[in-house]
N, C-alpha and C positions, 0 to 999 in steps of 0.2 A: 410515570417517568419512562421515556423512550431511551434505550441505551444509545450511547454515542458510538460505541464500537471501538473506542480507544481508551487506554488508561488515562486517568486524569493528569498524570505527570508527563504525558507524551504529546508531541505536536499533532495537529489535526491532519485531515485529508489534504493531500498535496505535498506533505513531507517537509523536511527542513534541509536546507543546503548548508554545507560547511563553507564559510567565507573564503573566497579565493580559489576554491577547487572546482566547483561546478556553479556557474552563474549563467542564467538565461535572462537577459534583460531586453527591454524594448530596443529594437534595431538590430538585434543579434538573432539570426536565423537558427533554429534548432536543427540538430543533425538528422532527425527523422523527417521524412517527406510528408508533412501535413501543413495545413494552412494556419497562419497565426494572425494576430491583430495588426502586425506590421504590414499586412497585405490588403487592408481595407480602410475605407473612409467611413467614419461612423457619424459624423456631425449631422444632426437633424433626423437621424434614422432611429427607428424602434428596434432595440437590440434585446433579444430574449437571452438571458444568461442563466444557464443551468449550474447550480451550485449543489453541494451536499451539506446541508445545514442540520445534520443530525447531532445536535448538541445536547448535553445532559441538562435536564430540567427537573425541578422539584416544586410542587405546589404552584405550577404555572409560571415559574420564573427560571430563567437560564442561570445555571450554577457555574458554568464554565464557558465563556464566550470565545475561547481561543480559536476554535474552528471558524467562527464568523470573522474574527480579526484577520486570520490568514487568507480568507476568501476576499477580503476587502480590496486589495490592490487592483484586481481586474475591474471591479465595479467602479472604483475611483477613476481609473484611467479612462474608461469609457465615458463616464459622466463629465470628466474634465475636458474631453474632446467633443462634447456637445451631443452625445447620444442620449436617447430617452431609454433608460435602463429598466428592464423588466426582469426581476429576479424570480426564479422558480426553483423549487426543491421538493423532495419527498421528506417525510418525517415518520418514523415508526412504521407500523404495519396495520393500518386501519382497514385493510381488506376491501378496498373499493367503496367504502361508505364513509360519510362524514362522521367524525368523532371529535367533539369539542376538546377532549383531553390531548389530542394530537394536532391541534391547530397551530399554524405558524404565527398567529397574532403576537404571542409573547416574544417573538424574535425581532419585531419591528424596532423596538427601542435599542437593543444591543447592535442591530445592523446599522441603524442611524448613527450611533456613536462611533462605530467602526469606520463608516464611510464619511463621517463628519458632514452630513447633510440630512434634511428631512427625508423620510421614507413613507410613501403612501402605502396603504394596504387594501387589497381586494379580498373579499370574503369567498371568492371562488377563483379558480385558475383558468377557466374558460367561460365563454358565453357573455351575455350582456353585462353582468356585474364586473367581470375582468376587463371587458372592452371599455367600459365607462371610465375606469381608473386609468387605463393606458391612454385613452383619448385625452385625458386631462393633463397628461405630462407635457412639460415644456422641455426644451433642450437642456440637458444636464440634470434632469430630475431622475429620481429612482423610485420604483414601486416594487413591492413584494406581493406575490400572489399566494393564495391559499394552497395547502398541501396537495400536491399532485395525486397522491394515492387515495384521495377522497373519491376518485373516479376509477372504476375498474378498467377503463380503457388505457390507463397509464401502463400498468404492468403487462397488459395484454398486447401492447403496441398496436392498439386499435387505430385503423386508418382515419376514422372519423374524429377520434380524439386528437390525433396528430394534426389533422387539418385545422381543428379548432385552436390548437396552440399556435400553429403557423399563421393563422389569421391575425394574431396579435402583434406580429413582428415583421420587420424587413430583413433582419439578419439574426443568426443564431450563434451563440458562443457557449462552448462547453468548457467549464472549469471544474468539473467533478470527476477526476480520474477514478476515484474510489467507486463510482457507479458505472464505469465504462464497460464492464463485463456484462451489463444487463441490456438486452435488446428491448428497452422500454420506449414508449412513445416520445418522452421528453429527451431521450438520448439518441435514439436511432431514427424514429419516425419524422420528427420535426426537422432533423438535420438533413433529411432527404428532400424536404420541401422548401427550404430556404438556404441561401449561402451560409456555410457553416465554418467556424473557426475555433481554434484552441485558445482558451484563456491563458493567462500567464502561469497559473499554478499547473494546469494541464501541460503546458509547453515545457515547464521546468521538469516535470515528472517524465515526460516522454524523452526529453533530451538526456536526462540522467540514465534512464533505462537503455536508451539507444547506445550510450557510451559504454554501458556495462556489458551488453550482450550482442547488439547488432553490429557495432563497429568499434570493438574494444581495442585498447592498447594491450598487447600480449607480453608475457604470459597472463592468462586469466585464471583466477582461483574462485572456487565457490565453497562456502561453508553451509551445510544443510543439516539441520537437526529437527527434533520433534519426536513424538512418541511412536508413530506408526509409519512403516514403509507403504502400507496400502493407501494412505492419504496423499502420498507424494510420488507415486509411480511415474506419472506423466512428467513431473518436474525433474526427477532424476534421469529419466530417459532423454529429456531434452538437454539437460546440462552436460551429460557425458559426451554429447556431440559438439558442445560449444566451448567447454572450458578445458584447461590444461591440467588443473589440479582440483580434485573434489574431496573435501574433508567431510565425513559423515559422522554425526554425533547424536546424542540423545538416545531415547529408547530404540529408535529405528536402527541405530548402529549395532545394537545387540543382535538383531536379525541377521545382519551381514556377518557378524562374528560367528554366530551359530552356523550360518551357511558355509563358513570356511572351516568348520570342524572344531571351533573353540568352545570349551565348556564354559557356559555363562551362568551356571548355578540357577538361582531362582529369579533371574532378571526378566523384566518385561521384554517379550519378543514375540513376533508373529512367526512361529516356527513353521507353520504351513506355507509360508512364503519364501522358504529357503531356496527353492528352485528359482523363483523370480529374482531373488537377490543375486544368485550366481549368474543369472542371465544378464543382469545389469553390470556386474563386474566384468563379464566376458565382453560385453559391448564397449565398456570403458577401455579395456585393454586393446580392443581392435581399433578404437579411435585414438589411441595414444593419450588417454586421460588417466593420470595417476590418481588412484583412490587411496585416501588416508583414513585408517581406522585406529582406534585407541590401542596404545601399547601398554598403558597402565590405567588403573581405574580406582575410584573411591567407591567402596562397597559398604553395605550395611544390611542388617537383618530386616529392616523395614524403612519406609520413607516417612520420617517423623522428625520434628525439630529436636535437637539435642541427643539424637540416637548415637550410639557408639559406632565409629567408622574405622575402616582399615584401608590402607593404600596397598594395592597388590598389582603384580604384573597381570596383564589381561588374560593370560593363559593359566592363572592360578586363582581364579575366583572360587571361593568355597561353595559347596553344593547348596548351603542354606542362605547364601548371601545374594544381594541384588547389586548390579552395577548402577550407580546413581549419578556418577559424574566421571569425567575424564581426569586423569592424574596430571601432575606437572610435566612429566616426560612427554606426554601427548601434546600438551599445550606448547611446549618448547619445539616439538617436531613440526607442528602446524605453523607456528609463528616463523620458524626458519624457512619454510616453504613460501610463506607469504612475503617474506623479505626479498625473495627472488622474483616476485610477481609484480605486475603493474596495475592490475584491476582485480577487485574482489566483489563478489556478490554474496550476500549473507542472508539466510533465511532459517531461523530456528535455533534454539539453544542447544548446547552440548550436554547439558545435564538437567536435573530437576531443580532449576535455578530458583524457583519460588520458595524452596525450603533450604535454609542454611544448614550445613556448609556446602550444599551441593550446587551452589552458585559460583563457586570459586573458579572452576575451569572456564566457564563462559565469560566471566568477568575478566579473567587474566588474558584470554585471547582477544577479547574486545579492546582491552587497553593496548595490547601489542599492535592491533590493527590501527587503532586511533593514533598511536605514535608514528607509525609509518605514513599515515595520512598527513599528520602535522608536518612531517619532513618533506612532503611533496613526492614521496616515493610510491604511493599506492592510492588509487582512486577506489573509494569504498562506497558501495551502494547496498543498502539493507532494507528489509521490509517484512511485514507480517506481524500480527498482533503480539505474539510471544517475543518476537525478535525486538520489537520496539521497546517493550517492557524490560527485556533483559539488558538492552543497551542503556536505557535510562537508569536501571539499577546499578550498572557498572559505572555510571557517570560520564559516558562518552557520547551521548546522543548528539550533541552539537559538534562533535569532533569528526564524525564520519562525513564523507563528501555529500551523501544524500541519504536520507532516511524516509522511506515511503510508509505512510500509515493507511494505504489504500486497501489493505486486507485482501479480499478475494480477487480484486482486479490485479494486484501485484502478483499474486500466486499464479493466476492464469497467464499472465505475461511470461513469467518464468517457465511455465509449461509449454511455451511456444504458441499459444493460441492467439488468434487475431481477434482483438476485442471489438465488439460492435461499435462502441463509442469512439474508438480510435479509427477503425476502418472507414467510417463515414466521413471523417475529416480529410481523408486522402482522395476522395472522389472529386473530379473536376467541378468547379463552380459552374 
């Protein structure tokens, strides 16, 4: 079984948009300057479509086809317009060698069901075998090629492998934002050899993220949580320059509290990064970014279900206790700030949400943000594995404006990095 990278209860790569808040539909140009399907004629042309079909499988059968179903609209649109659609994807980590357990063959049937037409399959993604399947396609037909990572040239972005992929097509469409941070041959190389365009899911993702950070309606708030400051230094450094309000939660907030001289008891913290935390706070102050930290906390002697807990002021944490969630005053404080903002970017939980009752703070704030979204007062864009799981747990996944499940690509975007798979879509045709 190759991991899908997403919780079973969550939407797949490409995210989910809240109806009426962010919509990117055919004929509507996205805010970011990249090429879309609205700018190209595809009838009769061979179109190579990069998807991320890392779906969960067991015993050679797909157990959750949601990711495939959400990838279907771009394939259907291209086929309906008369393109000869050639779908490519990686799956798992075969390390450059063919591995039958990681074949894409079991995806043919669910892909055909999702696009409502037959899907041909090639047992290789390049060379004579792939070419034969592609050459047999008629206008409107769809083919799926074998796992890209069966070739070492994929992850190495080998020019010869990129050439081989390019020989199969006239146009290239990238609809796999979740892989956009990887400079692989099927993401970067082939896009430099053929006219390249964003698919509809990629377009929706880039439009949502553009509205959140590139050209947002201000004031802009960010909620950032997680266990370690060290894993989100670049993200925090980028956000303090872009947002007006930054709420920090989770274990990483303990490091900031410690850096400010607050006694945090036995709480998880990177005490050796206190100087870094103070530097980030100083940068935020210089940029006019208000940083919000907990004013009250739920503490316990250990992280375990059913453990005895106490609610204390954040400066009154017992020496033998751990901060495991924010308290209701903190939630109310952050929610009050969000009510005065127009845009919210969220990454990471405020507490140890996987273990009740330390999910309360994250869930309460998520519901408050969802309510503001429902009222049309706040555009909410969220992403990251723990974030998606936390929002699903709170029952508000469908109520946020846009939830990205792109994982690493979403985080690198928040860090201000130019993703290879996005950058190549901006180059002139």
